[in-house]
N, C-alpha and C positions, 0 to 999 in steps of 0.2 A: 711834581716828580715822583714817581714809587720808590719806595723804599724797601729795598732786599735785606732780609737777615736770613745769613746764613743758619741752618736749623743745627744742632746738636746731635749727635748720633742718638740719643736716646729721644728725640721727638722723631725718629724716620720709622719709628714704628716696624722694625725688621721684625720677622718669626725667627723664631727658633729652630735649631737643625732638627728638633722631634718635630716641630709642625711643619716643617718644611719636608720632610721623610712623608707625613700624611697629607700634604697637602696636593692637589689635583696637579698633573705635569702637562707641558706642551707633548704633544704623542710624535716626539721627536727621539731619537737616540743621534749620538754622534760616534764616528769611527775616524781614530787619528790612524793613518796611515804611514807607518814607518816617519813619526814628527821626531826629529833631533833635538829641538832645541828645548830644554826643561822648563825654562822662562814660558815659552809658549803654552807648555801643556798646561804649566800652571794658570797662566792665563786664562785658556780655555775652560777651567774649571771654575773661577770668577764667573766668567759671562756665562757658563751653562747654569750657575746657582741664579744667577740674576735673571734668566729667563725660564727658570725652573724646568730646563733637561730631563727627559727620563734617567738617562744612564750614558754614560761616554765608555766608549771600548777603544781601549789602548792596545794597540797592534805593534808586533814587528819591534824595531828598536825603540819605539815611544817609552819613555820612562813611566815609572809609576810614582803615586804619592809621597811613598816611601823615600824618595830621593830628595832629597835638602832644598836643592833649586824649586823643584817642584811644589813641595810645602811650603817654603818661603813665599811664592809668587800665588799660591792659591788663597792665602790668607785663612786657612781652616774650610774654604768650600769644599774639600775633597773629602770630607765628614759629611758635608750635607749629600753632593750628588752623589750618587749612586755609579759605581766603575767595575768594570773588570777588565783584565788583562788576556787579551788571544794572542798568541804567537802568529798566526797565518791571517791575515786580513780576509783573505778570499774563504777561510772557515766562519768567521763572524759572519761574513755578508751572506753566505748560504744559511746560517744558522736563521738569520733575521728573516731572510724570506719563506724559509719556512714557517715562521711565526707571522708571517702576513704583513710585513714590513714592506713599502716600496723605500728602492733605493737609488739614492742618486750623488753621482761623485760631484763635486765642487771643483770643474776644473775646465778649463781652456780646450776644446777639442771641437770635431765636425760634428754637425748638428744639434748645437747646444742649446737649450733654452736660457735667454735671458733673465737675471732675476726679476726683474721687474714684470715680469709676463709668469712667474712661477707662484702659486700659491696651494696652501693645504687645503684638501679635499675633506670635509667632515666625516668624520670614523674612521679614517685612513691614518695607517701609521707609517712615518719615515724615517730613513735611517740616511744620515747626509755625512759624505766621506770627505774629509779634507786629508790630504797628502803632502808628503814631504816637502822641505822648503825650499829644495834645489829642483827636485825630481817631480814632484806632484804625486799624483793619486797613480798609482801602479796601472800599467795598460789590462794587464788582467783581471784588477780588478773593476776599471771602467767596464771590461767586457761583461761583468756579470750584473754589471748597474740598470736600471730603468731609463736611465737618461743621465745629462749632465746640465748643471745649472754654471752658467758663467757671470760674473758681476762685469757691466760694462766698464770700461776703462779707455781714457782720453790722454794719458801722457805719454812719457817718454819708454817710462819702463812697463813690463808686460805683468806685472803680480802684486800682489797686497802681501805683506807680512799674515801668516797664517793663523794668528790671534785675531787679527783685524780682519781678514776674511770670514769668521766664525762669527764676530760681533754684526759684521754687515749683513750677513745672509739670515741671523736669526732674526735680527731687527725686522727686516724685511719682511720675512714671513709670520712673524708674532703680531705685529703691530694691529692688524687685523683682528686678532685674537685677545688683545689686552682685556678687555671687560671679564673675561673666562677665567682670566687669573687674580684678579686682584684678590685681597685681602680685607677682612673688617674687623 
């Protein structure tokens, strides 16, 4: 029988916030399009920290880390992950397109790419858009996107919680790149 001992926090070799800022990042930014739950926003910060995302754009009604609930759920990840508030999601998308990002909405739509068939191309930068918990990504934002990615689902419900969606999508696209983000 194999014995497993839970590691203590000091044994996890976590990098500092300063080291995180200097470390190589996954060539991905996240746009949160009118996400209403402050706990979801905080969770996205933690997941973005775990997968070393470049930046989070908080758009529309999405709360910023100064909000107590975002801060409480992010557990300090908001200090490591760069972020910016942009009132209009379409403005953020337009800017990122001009900076060379490929834009993908995570949404159930016609002609989507199923998540298991999506992968990052070397040398390309990506912006992934996650939408409101009820309404999803705005159609005008989808219209500006290079494509839509959909997570296959097999139950009676038609969506995941946004923080779960971010985790699923990032894990799927980062798995082939794990060796490039490890620290020694």
